[in-house]
N, C-alpha and C positions, 0 to 999 in steps of 0.2 A: 268835163263840165257836167253837173245834174240836172236833170230831165225835172220839171216840175212835177213830177210824181215821186223823186227822191229827196222831195224837202221833207225833212220831219224824221228822218230816216235815221236809224243808227246801227252799226255794225256787233251785231252780237255773234261771237266765236261757235265754231261747230265744237265737239267731242275730241278728245283726242284718241291715239289710235290704239293705246295698251289695256289691257283690263285690269281691273282693280276686283272690287266687291269685295265682301267680308273673308279674312282669312281662316283656314281652318283652324288656326290655335282660339281664334276670339270664338269659334265655335265653341271649340273643346270644353273651354274654362269658363264662360260664360252659361252656355245653358245645357251642358253636355251634347253637344251634336245634336239638339234634340231633330233638326231637319233631317237627320240620316237615319233614325228609326222612326219604325212605323208610328203615325200621329195617335196619339192615344182614346181619340174619341171614334171607336168603332160602333157606335150606337146606331140604330136604325129606324132613327126616330123621321120623321117626314122632312126627307128634300124638300128645300124650297121649290127648285125644278119642277118637284112633282106636283107642288100647289096648282089648283086647277085658275087659270089668272083671268081676270075680269079685264076686256077690253073698255075703260075707260077713258073718258073724252079729255085731253091736257087742258083745253079750254074751261072744262066746265069745272065736275068735283075736285079733282086734286088743286087745280091751280087754283081755288078760290081762298086755300088757307095757306096760299105761298109768303112766303118772307123770304128773306137773303143775308148772311149772317157774317160776322167779321170776326178775326181775332189778332193776337199779337207775338213777337218774341223778337231776338236781339242780332247784334251782329259782332266784328272787328273789323284790324284796317288793313291794309298793303294792298296796292290798287293792281287786278288781275292781268296776267299777259296771255294774248291772244296764240291760241297753239297750235290750231288750224285755221282751214278756209273758212270765211265769213257767214252768218246769214243776215240778210238785211231784217231788222226790226224797226218797225214803224210805231215809232211812239207818240203818233198822234199830238203834236207838239200844240197845234191849235185848242183840242178839246182838252188837252195840259191845261192851260191857263183858265179855261172857262170852266174845267169840272174837277177835273184831277188833282190841281195844286190845291183846290179850294175844299175837296173831300178825300181822296186817300191817301194824299203825299208821300206817295213811292215814287218819288221822282231821282234814286239814286241812279247810276249806271252799274247795268250788271255784270257782277264779276263770273269770268271766262271760268268755263268747267278747264281743272289743270291737277295735277299729282303732284303740285308742290310739300316741298316737308314745311309747312308757315302755314299761320290763319292769311287768307287773303281776304281782304275787304275791299270796298268800292273806294274811287278817288275820292278823297277830300275827308274820307273818314279814319281814327288812326286807332290802336287796339295797344293792351297792355294786358299781363297775367295779373289776377289777383290774389290767387293762392294755389299753390302746387300740391301735391303729395309729399308729407312728410315734414311741410309747413308748420309750425307750430301755431296750435288751435287754443291749449291751456298756455298761461304764461311760464309756467315751468316747465316747459316743454325743453328737450335738448336740440340742439341745432342737427337737423338728419345729416345720417351719416350713411349711405346705400349699401357703403362695404361689410356697417356694425350694427346692425338694425336687432332692436328689442322689442318684446312686446312691450315692456314699461313704457318705452320710450311712445311706439305708435300708439299707444291708448292718448296719449297728449297731443298727436301729430295728426293732420289734417289727412283722410283715410283715402285709398285705393280704388279709380275707378268712376270717380263719381259722374252721376247721372243726373237724375232730377237738382233744382237750385230752384230757390223761392225768397223771396226778400219779405221779413215783415218789419213794417217802419216804428224807428222810434221817435217816442218827442222830442223837438228839436231839430234843424236844420239839416239835413239829407244824412240821416244817420239810420240803416237797417239790421239786423239779424238775417243774415244771411244761413240760409239752409241747404246742404249739400247731403244727396244722399250716396254712399257707396256699394255700387252695386255687386261688383264681384272682384276677386283677386286671379291675377294674372301670376300664377308663382315662376312659373320660367321667366316672367320679367322684372320680377322681383328680388332672385335670388339667385348670384352666378354658382352659388354650390347648391341648386335645387336639381331633381331628377328624379322620375316617380320610382326609383327603387332607392332613393338618398332622400327620404322625406324624413323631418326630424321634430321632435316635438318643438323647438321653438319655431320651424315654419308654421307647425298650426296654430300658434297662437298669434304669432304676428297676425296673420292672416285673421284670424278672430277681431283681433284688434283694429286689424284695416276695412273690415264690413261693418255696415250701421251708416252714422249719419257724425253730420258735424255742425254746430253751430257757432259761426264768428261772428263778432258786430265789425260791420264794414262802414265808411263812410264816405262821401265824395271830396276828392281833392281838389279845391278853388282853383289852385294855382296850375293845375296841370289838366284838371278836368275828370280826370282818371278816379276810379273804385280801388280803394286800400281799405287792408282790414286795420282797424283804429288800434292806434299805438298804448290807448289807457280808459280805463273803466269797461275792461271786459268782461265786468262778471258774469255776463250771460253767457261767454262763451263756453261749449260745452261737447263733448265725444260720447256719442253713445255707439257700442258693438255692439259684438254677439255675446257678453258675458253681461249686460246691462239688465234688470228684473224690469219686463212689462207686466201689465196686468191685463188680464183677456177679460173682457167684459160684453155685455151683450146675450141674447138668449143662450149663447152655446156654452158660459161662462161655467165649468163645473162640471161639464157632459162626462160622460163615461170616457169618450172617446179621446179625451185630452189629457187624462189622469196617465202619471207616468208613476215610476219608483222615488223618481226624484220630488214631484208636486202630486201625492195623492189627493191634491183640491182640484185640480184641473181649472188651475185661475193663475198662476204665476208661468211664467217662462222667461227664460234667460235668451235674450238677444231676439235680434232681428236678421235676416241675410237676402239678399240678393233684392235690394231695394232698388229698385228703377227708376218710377217715375211718381210724381204726387201732386199735392196742389196745398193752395194757401186757403184757410178758410175765411171768412167775413168774421170772426171774432180770434181771428190772429194766432192759430194753429198749424200744425203741417202735417197733410195726408201722404201717406205713404204708402205702394205697394208693395209685396212680397210677390216675386216673381218666380224667375229658376230655381226656386229651393229646393225641388225632386234632386238634382244634381250631387249635394251635398252628403245624400245618407249610402249607407252601403246594407250590402246583405239582404235586399228586397226578395231576390231568387229563395233567399234560405227561410222566409215566413211559408209555414205551413199550412195554416187557416184560408180557405179557399175564400171565404170573405171579406177578409183584411187583404190577400194578395189582389183581388180583382180590383179591389179599393183604391189599393196601391197602382194598379197600373196604369187607374183613368188619370193619374197624375203624374204619368209619367217616370215611376219609379221603375226600377228594375236593374240585372246584375248583381255580381258580389262586391268587389271591393270598389270604393270611390276613387277617383283620379285623386285627390287633398288624402286621402289615408287619416281624416279627422278620428275614423270611428277609433282607430287605436290608441286615442287620448282622450276620449271622452264616449264612454258608451252611448249617448243617448244618438249618436249617429249611426247606429249599428241597430237595423230594423228590427233584425233577431231576437236582439234582446229589449230594444223598445221600439214595437209598432205604432205607439201612439206619440210619440214625440215626432213624426211627420206632418200630424194633425195639428201640431201646435202652430204652423207655418203657414205660409198661403194667404194671410189676411191682410187689410188695410190698418198700418197702424198709425194712430195720433200722439206728434208731440206737442210740447207747449214750451216754445224757446223762452218766452218771455216769464219763465218759473223754472230755471233752470235745476229747482231741488225735485220737480215733479217727474212723477214717475209716468214713461210712456205707456198708452193703453194698445192693444189689437183688437179690434171691432168686431165681433162674431156676426153682429146684424147683418154688414156689408156682404158676406159672404167669403168663401174660400174657393180660390181660384189662384191662376196666374196672374194676380194683378198686376197691369201694367201702370195704372195708379188709381187715382180719383180726384175728381173735380164735382164742387157741389154751385150752386145758384139757390139762392131765396127766391121760392113760388109766390106768386102773386099773392097766395094765401097766407103766406107768412113760415110756409114750413120748409124745409130744407131737403133740396133735390140732389143726389150724388150719381153721377155717370162714370160708367168702370168699363174695360176691355178686358179679356182673358187673351193673353198674346200666346196663342198657338194656334197650330193649322186647324181648320172647322170648329173652333170654338167661338164662343158667344159674347156678345155686347147686354149688360147690366144698368139696373138705375134701383137707389133705393130711396125711397119718402118716408121721411121721419113722420111720427106722429105727434111731435110737439112742433111747436112754430118758436123762430128765431126770434129773439131779445134784442133789440137795438140799443146802442153803447158800451162803452169799455168799463162800467164798473164792474167789482167784482161778481155783484150777484149776476148779471147779466152775462160774465164770460162765465162763471162757474152751470148754470143753467145751460149753455149752449154748446159746452164741452162733454153735456150730456145727451145731445141730440142724435148724435149715433147710433146711440143704447137703444133705440127700439121705435120700429118702423116697418113697411114692408118691402121685399126684395122681390125684382121683377127680372126676367129676363126675355130678350127682344126675338119676335117673329115678325121676318119680311116677307112683302110679297110683291110681285112684278104687275106693270100692267099692259105691258106687251104680250102678243101671241108668244108662244113655246119656240115656234118655230125661227121666229127673228132673233133669238139669243142664240145664235150657233157655235160661240166661244171664241171666235175672231177676234171680238172687241166693237166689230160692225156696230154701229147705233141703228135701234129700230126704227123703225116708221115714225112713230111721232118726235125722236131726234134727240130724244133720250134714256139712259139708265134712271127710271124712277120708279114710284107704287108707292103703296102703304104700309101699315104694321099695327102691331099692337104689342103693348108690354103685359105678359103673363104672370100674376101672380104667383110665389115660390112659397112665399110665407110670410109670416107675422107675428113677428114674438114667439109665443108659444103654440102657435098653430100653424099646419101645414097646411097647404093646399094643392099638393102633390099625391097623387095614391099610391099607397106604400110606403111611404118617409113620414118619418116623426120629425117636429118642427127642426130637432138637434140635429138628424140627418140632413137633412137641407141644409142647415148652415155650415155644418163639418165638410159635407160631400156635395158641395153645390154642382160641380158638372154632372154628376149622376142625375140630379134631380132635374136641372134643366136639360139634359136626355129626355128623360121623361116625358114633357112634355112637349116637345117637338120644337124645340127654339131654333132657330137659322143658322145652320154653318156658315160661318166667317172664313176670312181668311188674313188670315193674326191682326183681329181685331185690336191695338193696341191703344194710343192715346185719346180719350174720348170726353170732349170738353165742351159747354156752354159757353157762348157770346151772349155775354150781359149785354152785348148793342140791341140785339133784337131773338136772344131767347132761342136761338136756333143752338143745333150740339154738331159737332164735326168730331167725325173718329177718323185716322189714321190708322188704314190697313194695309199693313206693312207689305206683303206677299204670299204667296203658296203657289210653290213649283209644283205641289200633289196634285193639284185642282185639275179633274178631268185628264189625270196622264196614270196616276196606280191604278189598276181594276179594283174594282167596288169604290172609288173614291168620287165621290157627288164632284158632276162636271159644270160646265157652266150655267148660272145662273144671270138674272139680272143684277143683283145686287152683286155678281162676281163673273164679269161676263165674259172673261176670258180663262181659256184653261192655258195652263203652264204658267200662271198669273207670276212672275219674277217681279214685277215693279210696282205693285201693289196700285191701291185707290184711294181718293176720300171721299169721305161721304156725307152728307147734310141731311140732318133730321129736321123736321119741323112738326112738333105736337099739336095737336088742336086746338084751336084758339090762342097757340102762343102759349097753352096752360102746362108748364114744366111735371105739373101732379097729374095730367091726361093718360088715359091707357090707349089712346091711339095717335098715329100721328101720319104725315106722310115723310117721304124721302128722296134724294136725287142724289147722283154720284157727282159731285164737282168738279173731280179729276179723275183721270183715269191715267195714270203715270207711265212713263218712259220716255222716250225720242219723240219731239213731236214733229218728224219725219214721219213718225210711224201709223199707218192708218188705224190701228190700233190703240190712239191716244184719243185723249176729248181734253180739253182746258176751259170746264164751263160754255164752251161757246164760242169763244174765244179765239181770234186766228191764231190757228196754230206757228205761224210760219213767225211771230212774233216773239214768242214764250221762250224761255228758258225750260231746258232738260230736268225733267224732276224724276227722280228712281228711289222706292223703298222708302214714303213716309212714317216716321215713327211719331215723333210728338209733333202737337198744336197749339201754338198760343194766339193772344190777342194784344194788337194794342190799342191804344187809346180812341183811335178812328174807328175802330174796328174791323182792322184787316187780319186776317188771318195770316201766319207766320208757322212753318212748318220746317220740320228736322229731319235729317234723313240718317238709313244708317242701313248700311251694306249697299251702298251703290251699285248700281249695275250695268252701269253707262259710262265706264271708263273711265272713270272720274273722282276724286275724292269726295266724300260725302260734303253736305251743306246745308245751309239756312236758306229758307224763301220766303216770298212776301207774296199777297197778290190780294186785292180788293175780291170782294164778295159780292159788294152794291153796282149798280149802274154800269155805265158801258164799255169799262171797265175790269168786270168778273171776269176771272180767269185768267189775267193777265198776271202770270207766273215770271217773278225774276227775281233771280238766285242775288242772297246778299252778301254772302262769305262761303267760302272753302275751311274745313279745318287740317291740319297736315295728316302727312302720309300713315294711313293703317289706322287713323282714328275716326269716330262715330260723333258725331253733332248732336247733342243732348241738353234738356234743362234751358229752354230757352226763358230769356226772362225779357221781354219789350219796355222799356219807361218813356218817355218820351224824350228824355237825356240820354237815356244809355240805353245797350242792350249789352244780356250777360248769357253766355253760353257756355256748359260744360263741357269741354274736351275729352275724351272718355277713350282709354286704349290706344296711345298717338304710340303708332311705332307697330304694331300688333300687325304683321308681314310675315306670312310663311316664310322662314328659313331664319326669322329673326328669334334673339332673345336676348336676355342679361349680358350673355356672353357675346354677342354678335349684333350689336343693337342697329338697324337702319334707319331709326328716326334719332333725331337729338332736341327734336323741339320737345320744353320751351325756352331750354337754357345754351345751347349749340354748341358747338366745338364737337368735342367727343364726350360730352356728357350722355348719361341714361335718357331715354323720353320716360316724362311724367306727367300724368295725367293731369289737368289742372282746370280753373274757372278762368276763363277769359273775358275783360270785358272789352266793349264797343263804342266810341263815339266821335261826333264832327268833331274834324279840327278849327271849324268857327264855332265852336259851342252852341250850334244851333237844336233843333229839335232832330229826334233819328227820321224822322216823317215829315218833310216840311216841303 
C-alpha cells in the first residue's frame, strides 16, 4: 500500500545495461572520423578560462535581464517497456492540474530507455512512416529497387540519410511542402557490391544524386490522422542534388578564392553536400547548413602552397585519397587540381520550395564553416537575425544581423525583397565570460557557489559587407575563411555548438552543445570553463542566452547552462534546478525546436548512456523548468533528427538506422522501417495522438 508521499508518483525506468553510442561506421562516412583527428582549431586565442571573471551578484545585475525560453518538436508511437529497475518520478499531480496542464501541456508518460529496433512512443500515441529513402519524389520516379539502383532513378527519389525536416504551409487545409536535407551517404549500407577498392563511377553518381534536399508535398489524412505524400498536384515536388546549379550571393560572390577552372566567375557552384540541420524562414524559404564537407575532397597533402595548406587544415582537410574516391570521376574533388573548390562549400544555402524553378542560393554573408544550420527571428526593429553553430570541437557560435528590414505579407514584392535579406548585414562571433571564481570551475561539473553555470557575453563583429573588422583580413577573407577570422578576435571555444535557435515566445536563444571528449584531456587543449564545466565532456549540454533587453540585435547578453546532460544520478549533471530524481536521462543534444506553448524539444545524436537516441521535451518556464521527459526513441543505430512539433503531430527524421559496427548491406542488423529481412532505410516518421488530440495537452 502506498504511503501519502507516494501519491502522484510514476515509475521511470533506469537505463539498460549494454553500451551503444555512435558506431565507427557512422563516424567514418558522416564526418570522416573527425573526432579521431586533432581538432582543427589550434589557435592561441584567449581561452575562456583565462578571462578574469568578475564575481557578480546573481540577484543583482545578471538577474535583471533574465527571461526563460521555450521550444518544440515531435514524436512517434509504441509504448516503451521497462528494461531495468525503476526510478520513482514525482509528476506533481496537483501542480499539473493547477499549472502544468494549463501551461506546458507535457503530460505524456515518459518513454523508457531501450535498444529496440523500432520507434517507441508514449502510450496513447501512434506513428507511421511518411517517406523513406528511394520512395518517389518526382511523379515519373521508378519504384525503388535496392539491387538495381541507378543515378537517374535516385535523382527522382527521396535521398539518403535525411536530417533536417521543415514544413512550409500551402493554401488550403492541412497541406504543406515538406523539405528534407540528405546529409551524407553510407555506401556500405547502400550497395552490396561496394568496397573501398571496388568503387565505380555508378557508385559515385548515385551518391551525388542521394545528397542534397527533397521537396515533397504532404497532407494530413483526416481518416487516419497521419501525414502522407500527396497523390496529385505535386507540381512543387523537387530534388536538389550535388549537380544542381547554385547561385553564390553576398559579399564574397566572385571572390578570387571561389574561382575555379569550371567557374571562372566564382558565382556558380554545382550542388550542395553534407547538409545537416536548417530552418524555415518567415518568408517561406528553407535555410540548410553545409557541415562536414571536408571529407569529400582528396589530396590536401599534395597542395604545396603553405597559405592554402594552412587554410585547408583549419577546415579539417587532410590526407591523400578520399573514402568515396569521387576525385576519380570529377576533378573538382581533387584539391591538388582545384584547391578553390573546397572554398565553395561550407555555407548556408537557401531554397524556395514555393518556386520549383528557382535557383538555390549559397549565402556568403553568413560565413563559411561547418554549419549545423541557421535559424532566424525578426528583431523588434524589423531586421532579420540568424543564429548559427560551427559543429566542431573547440569552435564557435555566430549570428548575422541584416541591414534591411523584413517586409510582412506574402505578395511577390514582399517575398522577393525578403529573399535578399541575407545578402547584406553584419556577421558576429560570440565571446562568453563566467561570473564565478576560477577555482570553483574544477572540471567535475560541480555547481559553483551561486548555484548556476552562468555569466555574460558579447557579440564581436567580424565583417559587414565589404568592410572587415578583423586586423589583417579583408572582408572576402573573413567570409571565406571565417574560422580563422574568429580565431583572430578571440572567440570562445565551445563543445561542438550544433543547432542554435531563438524562441519566438521569449526571444531567448537555445544552443545544443553535443559533446567534446577532448576538453581538458589532450595536452594543449582547453580545460574546463564555466560554459563548458566538465573535462571529457561526453554527454554535452544545452545553453540558454538572453540578449540585452530581449533585443536580438544587441551586442551583449547574459547566459546560463539550462542542462548539463548525462545520467541524472551522476553528480556532474544539472537539469535547470529541477529535482533530478524525476527527469529522463539525456545524452548528446543535437537539435532543438519549440512547440506552440514554448516548450523546448531536444533530439540526440550518439547517446552515450547505453540507449537508442531519442526526442525529449521540457518546460523552460515555471516550476517545472528543467523537467526533461523522453518522448520517443528511434531504432537501433539511428540518430534522431529534424524534429518538427505542431499542435497535431510531430515529425522526426530517422537517420542512419542500422548503422552498427559489423553491419552492412550484406549483413543488415536493422530491418526498420519495413521489417522482415529488408534493408534499413532512413525515413521521416510522423507521430500523433490516437484520440486526435493535441500533442501537448
